[in-house]
N, C-alpha and C positions, 0 to 999 in steps of 0.2 A: 353666353359666354366664347368666348373668343379661344381661341386655340392656346395661348401664351393662359390665359387662365386655367384651361382644362390640364396643361402640364404641372402645373406651382399648384394645383387641385391633388395633384395625383402624387406628388411627389409628398409633399404636407402629410396624405393619407399614410403613407407607405413608410414615411420618418416615424410619423405617432403609431403607428403600427409597432417598428419593429422597436419603440422605446417602451411598449407597455408589451411583448411578448419579452425582453429582456428582465422586465422586472419580477413580471408574475413566473414565470420562468424560473429564474434561480431562488424566487422563494420555495417554490416546487419544490425542486429538487433540495434545498439543504431542509424542509420539514420533514419531508420523505425518508431521506438519506439514499438518495438512489431507488435502482429497483432491487425488487426482493430478489433476481437472481446473480448483483453483481453484490449483495450483502450476504447473501448463502458463499458466494468464492470467495470475499472475503475474510468471512470466518472460518471456511475451513484454510485457505493459505496462516492465516492466523496460528489454529491449530496446525497446520504442516511446519510451518515455525518453529514453535513453540518444541514439536518432537524433536527437531533436528538440532536444538540450542542441547537439548536434557544429552542425546545423545553423543555431541559434542563435548560437554562436560565429563561424563561417563570416558570416553576416548584421551580426553587429555588426563581424569585421573590413571587410567590405567596406561600411559605412557608414565608418568612421575613416579609412580608403583614402581614400575619394571626400569626406569632409568634408579632408582635409587637401590632395589634389591642387584641389579648389576654391578652397582659399586661396592655395594655391603660382599656381593664375592669374590669382587677384584680384589676387594683389602683384605680378607680371610684368606685368597690363594697368595698374598704377598708374606703376610704371617705365617706362613708356615716353613 
């Protein structure tokens, strides 16, 4: 085997290995859904986002109620 054949063989082996790694690596990640640490972090962040949305909803309701009550009080003062 001469040097040219050796280089071609090495390149072919590397290409085949990279294709094999890409195909099987992506399947593994897809089935498992990632590492358990990443899954736990994702669940924690989703829970935190849910809590923040609930808090925002409460703050919006409080703000709206205060604006309505303030408007009513101003109208009552005008009527006097």
